C-alpha positions in Angstrom: 182.3 114.2 -66.1 179.4 114.1 -68.6 177.5 117.2 -69.5 173.8 116.5 -69.2 170.8 118.5 -70.4 167.1 118.1 -69.6 165.0 116.5 -72.3 162.9 119.8 -72.5 166.0 121.9 -73.1 167.2 119.5 -75.8 163.8 119.5 -77.5 163.7 123.3 -77.6 167.2 123.6 -79.1 166.6 120.7 -81.5 163.3 122.3 -82.7 165.2 125.5 -83.5 167.8 123.5 -85.4 165.1 121.8 -87.4 163.4 125.1 -88.2 166.7 126.4 -89.5 167.4 123.3 -91.5 163.9 123.3 -93.0 163.8 127.0 -93.7 164.5 128.0 -97.4 166.8 130.7 -96.0 168.5 128.3 -93.5 167.0 130.3 -90.6 167.8 133.8 -91.7 165.4 136.3 -90.3 164.9 139.3 -92.7 165.5 142.7 -91.2 163.5 145.8 -92.1 165.5 148.4 -94.0 164.2 151.8 -94.7 166.5 152.1 -97.7 165.3 148.8 -99.3 163.5 150.4 -102.3 166.6 152.4 -103.3 168.8 149.4 -102.8 166.4 147.3 -104.9 166.5 149.7 -107.7 170.3 149.7 -107.7 170.3 146.0 -107.4 168.2 145.5 -110.6 170.3 147.9 -112.5 173.6 146.2 -111.6 173.0 142.5 -111.0 171.7 140.1 -113.6 168.8 137.8 -112.8 170.2 134.5 -111.5 168.8 131.5 -109.6 170.3 133.0 -106.4 168.2 136.2 -106.6 164.5 136.6 -107.4 163.2 139.3 -109.7 161.2 140.7 -106.8 162.9 142.6 -104.1 159.8 142.9 -101.9 160.8 140.1 -99.5 163.8 137.9 -98.7 161.4 134.9 -98.3 160.8 134.8 -102.1 164.4 134.0 -102.9 165.1 130.6 -104.4 167.5 128.2 -102.5 170.9 127.9 -104.1 171.9 124.3 -104.8 174.9 124.4 -102.6 172.8 125.5 -99.6 170.4 122.6 -100.2 173.3 120.2 -100.1 174.6 121.9 -97.0 171.2 121.4 -95.3 171.3 117.7 -96.1 174.9 117.4 -94.9 174.1 119.1 -91.6 171.2 116.7 -91.0 173.6 113.8 -91.6 176.1 115.3 -89.2 173.5 115.5 -86.5 173.0 111.7 -86.7 176.8 111.1 -86.8 177.3 113.3 -83.7 174.7 111.3 -81.8 176.7 108.1 -82.3 180.2 109.5 -81.8 180.1 112.0 -79.0 183.1 111.3 -76.8 183.0 111.1 -73.0 185.6 111.6 -70.3 187.1 108.6 -68.7 186.8 108.1 -64.9 189.1 106.0 -62.7 188.1 104.6 -59.3 191.3 104.0 -57.2 189.9 103.9 -53.6 192.2 106.6 -52.4 191.1 109.0 -49.8 189.0 106.5 -47.8 189.0 107.3 -44.1 186.4 105.1 -42.4 188.0 102.0 -40.8 186.4 99.1 -38.9 186.6 98.6 -35.2 189.7 96.7 -34.3 191.3 97.3 -37.8 193.8 99.8 -36.4 193.1 102.1 -39.4 194.0 99.4 -41.9 190.7 98.3 -43.5 187.0 98.6 -43.6 184.8 95.5 -43.9 181.4 97.0 -42.9 182.0 96.8 -39.1 180.7 100.1 -37.6 181.3 99.0 -34.0 178.8 98.2 -31.1 178.3 94.7 -32.5 175.8 95.9 -35.1 174.9 94.3 -38.4 175.4 96.5 -41.4 174.5 95.9 -45.1 174.6 99.4 -46.5 177.8 99.0 -48.5 179.9 102.0 -49.3 180.6 104.4 -52.1 183.7 105.4 -54.1 183.2 108.3 -56.5 179.8 107.8 -58.1 179.7 104.0 -57.7 178.3 101.8 -55.0 180.1 98.7 -53.6 178.0 96.1 -51.9 179.0 94.9 -48.4 177.3 92.9 -45.7 178.7 92.7 -42.2 176.9 90.4 -39.7 177.5 90.0 -36.0 176.1 86.9 -34.4 175.3 87.8 -30.8 174.5 84.2 -29.8 178.0 82.9 -30.7 179.9 86.2 -30.4 181.1 85.8 -34.0 181.2 88.1 -37.0 181.5 87.6 -40.7 181.4 89.7 -43.9 181.0 89.4 -47.6 181.2 91.7 -50.7 183.8 94.5 -50.8 186.2 95.8 -48.2 188.8 98.4 -48.8 192.2 98.1 -47.4 195.7 99.5 -47.0 197.2 96.4 -45.3 200.8 95.9 -46.6 201.6 92.3 -45.7 201.7 90.4 -48.9 204.1 87.7 -47.7 202.0 86.6 -44.7 199.8 83.5 -45.3 196.6 82.6 -43.6 193.0 83.7 -42.9 194.1 86.3 -40.4 195.7 88.2 -43.3 192.6 88.1 -45.5 192.7 91.9 -46.2 196.2 92.0 -47.8 196.9 91.9 -51.5 199.7 89.6 -52.6 201.8 92.6 -53.9 201.2 94.4 -50.6 200.4 97.8 -52.0 197.7 98.8 -54.4 198.0 99.0 -58.2 200.8 101.4 -59.3 202.0 101.5 -55.7 198.9 103.2 -54.5 197.9 103.0 -50.8 194.4 101.7 -50.9 192.8 98.9 -52.9 189.6 96.8 -52.6 189.4 93.2 -51.4 186.6 91.0 -52.7 185.1 88.2 -50.7 182.6 86.5 -53.0 181.5 83.4 -51.2 178.4 83.2 -53.3 177.8 84.6 -56.8 176.3 88.1 -56.4 177.8 88.8 -52.9 180.0 91.5 -54.5 178.2 94.0 -56.8 179.4 97.3 -58.2 176.5 99.5 -59.1 177.5 102.5 -61.3 175.6 105.8 -61.1 174.6 105.5 -64.7 175.2 103.4 -67.8 178.9 103.0 -68.4 181.4 101.5 -70.8 184.1 99.7 -68.9 187.7 100.0 -70.1 189.8 97.9 -67.7 190.3 96.8 -64.1 193.4 95.8 -62.2 193.2 92.5 -60.2 195.5 90.2 -58.3 195.2 87.5 -55.6 195.1 88.3 -51.9 197.9 86.9 -49.8 195.4 84.5 -48.2 194.2 82.8 -51.3 197.6 83.0 -53.0 199.4 81.0 -50.4 196.4 78.6 -50.0 196.8 77.7 -53.7 200.6 77.7 -53.6 201.1 75.6 -50.5 197.7 74.2 -49.5 196.1 74.7 -46.1 193.7 72.9 -43.7 190.8 73.3 -46.1 192.2 73.6 -49.6 194.7 71.5 -51.7 198.0 72.7 -53.1 197.5 73.5 -56.7 199.1 71.0 -59.0 198.9 68.3 -56.3 201.8 66.3 -54.9 203.1 65.7 -58.4 202.6 69.2 -59.6 200.7 68.0 -62.7 197.1 68.3 -61.5 195.2 70.7 -63.9 194.1 73.1 -61.3 192.7 76.6 -61.9 191.0 79.5 -60.1 189.1 82.1 -62.2 186.9 85.1 -61.8 184.0 85.6 -64.2 183.1 89.3 -64.8 179.4 89.6 -65.4 177.9 92.8 -67.0 174.3 93.7 -66.1 172.1 96.3 -67.7 168.6 97.1 -66.3 168.8 94.0 -64.1 169.6 91.7 -66.9 172.8 89.8 -67.5 174.2 91.0 -70.8 177.8 89.9 -71.0 180.5 87.7 -69.4 184.3 87.6 -69.4 186.6 85.0 -67.7 190.0 85.8 -66.2 192.2 83.2 -64.6 193.9 84.2 -61.3 195.7 80.8 -61.3 196.0 78.3 -64.2 198.0 75.1 -64.1 196.2 73.4 -67.0 198.9 73.8 -69.6 200.7 70.8 -71.0 204.0 72.5 -70.4 204.3 73.1 -66.7 206.5 76.1 -67.3 203.4 77.9 -68.4 201.6 77.3 -65.1 201.0 80.4 -63.0 199.4 81.8 -59.8 199.1 85.6 -60.2 201.1 87.5 -57.6 201.2 91.0 -59.2 198.6 93.5 -60.3 197.3 92.6 -63.7 195.2 94.8 -66.0 192.1 93.1 -67.5 190.5 94.6 -70.6 186.7 94.8 -70.0 185.7 96.6 -73.1 183.9 93.5 -74.5 181.3 93.8 -71.7 179.7 96.7 -73.6 177.3 99.2 -72.0 176.4 98.1 -68.4 175.1 99.7 -65.2 176.3 97.0 -62.8 179.2 94.5 -62.5 179.0 91.2 -60.6 181.6 88.4 -60.1 181.5 84.6 -59.9 184.6 82.7 -58.6 185.3 79.1 -59.7 188.0 76.7 -58.7 189.0 73.2 -59.7 189.3 72.4 -55.9 185.7 71.6 -54.9 184.5 69.6 -51.9 181.3 68.5 -50.3 180.4 72.0 -49.3 181.5 73.8 -52.4 184.7 75.5 -53.4 187.7 74.9 -51.1 189.9 77.6 -52.5 189.3 80.9 -50.5 186.9 83.0 -52.5 189.0 86.2 -52.4 190.8 88.5 -54.8 191.9 92.1 -54.8 191.0 94.9 -57.3 192.0 98.4 -58.0 191.9 101.1 -60.7 188.6 100.6 -62.3 188.5 102.7 -65.5 185.3 103.5 -67.4 183.4 106.1 -69.3 179.8 107.2 -68.7 177.5 106.7 -71.6 175.8 110.1 -72.4 172.0 110.2 -72.2 170.3 110.8 -75.6 169.1 114.3 -74.5 172.6 115.4 -73.7 174.0 114.0 -77.0 171.2 115.7 -79.0 171.7 119.1 -77.4 175.5 118.9 -78.0 175.1 117.9 -81.6 172.4 120.5 -82.2 174.7 123.3 -80.9 177.5 122.0 -83.1 175.4 122.0 -86.2 174.0 125.4 -85.3 177.5 126.8 -85.4 178.1 125.4 -88.9 174.8 126.9 -90.1 175.7 130.4 -88.7 179.0 130.1 -90.7 177.0 129.3 -93.9 174.7 132.3 -93.3 177.6 134.6 -92.6 179.4 133.6 -95.8 176.2 133.9 -97.9 175.3 137.3 -96.5 178.8 138.7 -97.2 178.5 137.6 -100.8 175.0 139.2 -101.3 175.8 142.4 -99.4 174.1 145.4 -101.0 176.9 147.9 -101.6 175.4 151.4 -101.5 173.9 152.8 -98.3 174.9 150.2 -95.8 172.3 149.5 -93.2 172.8 148.9 -89.4 170.7 145.8 -89.5 
């Protein structure tokens, strides 16, 4: 969670901080003391004149600023700027657990956007504070349905090949043996989009192949070739490109290979069949994440490899808004100022006739 404050609240607190930093007395408000004349007389008879005390006891505002307090004021101003850049946030993890809406005919195993009654649905679905795009279409003319984007699933059938098992991850369960995970069908770039509730800094995401596209690459099927070909030496690959967006603009990219048979040494070839954590920190600050799938197996109508993969455990931290950072830094600096004031006041305390103020 990220503590947020309204800009107006931050401006008020920051203005008070500025007044304290700019004040010769670091924000101390003088109190009215009926015994002040007597204390002043005692003060002049016992304390020598110094830069810290004025020769006039008529008002606190006429005191000169001690050098160490001037330096403290500058230090606190610098601390304010540092706090703005380094304020930490709490990490959040999306794991898709607790999902309870399942599609018609899915027997409580997955949700692909089908709400029943042969209706078309493109609302997508939410997990935590993030939105996952989904488009489910039912063609009434041909009595046929299809979907794209994100589905969530708890299908545990990682060893079953074929299109009918498109909602299963190759490992069977989710990452770290969780029940639910997400399945991505990204036939065209931009079909699958994660929209975060605010600007975030991604940390990592766990990915793997689905059972459908894993066995298609491993063994081939009616539409796609066996990776490596008959000889096993074809330099085939299947990769996902993570695309970071901010304010609708593409800001960063990162490639990850879900299968790679391009190495000169065939022992280094692989098709991923387990959950693998991908570091996404290099994408920087974003507010949306898109995907683009690419394969070496391309035909007349585009990519032959099934455009699927599975994901789980998306870890990220929300980027605090400037108003929230400014308020937090202001309150922190205010505490330091109060400590300086307390120490100074204790040193300059008038001994005889203590006052309640």
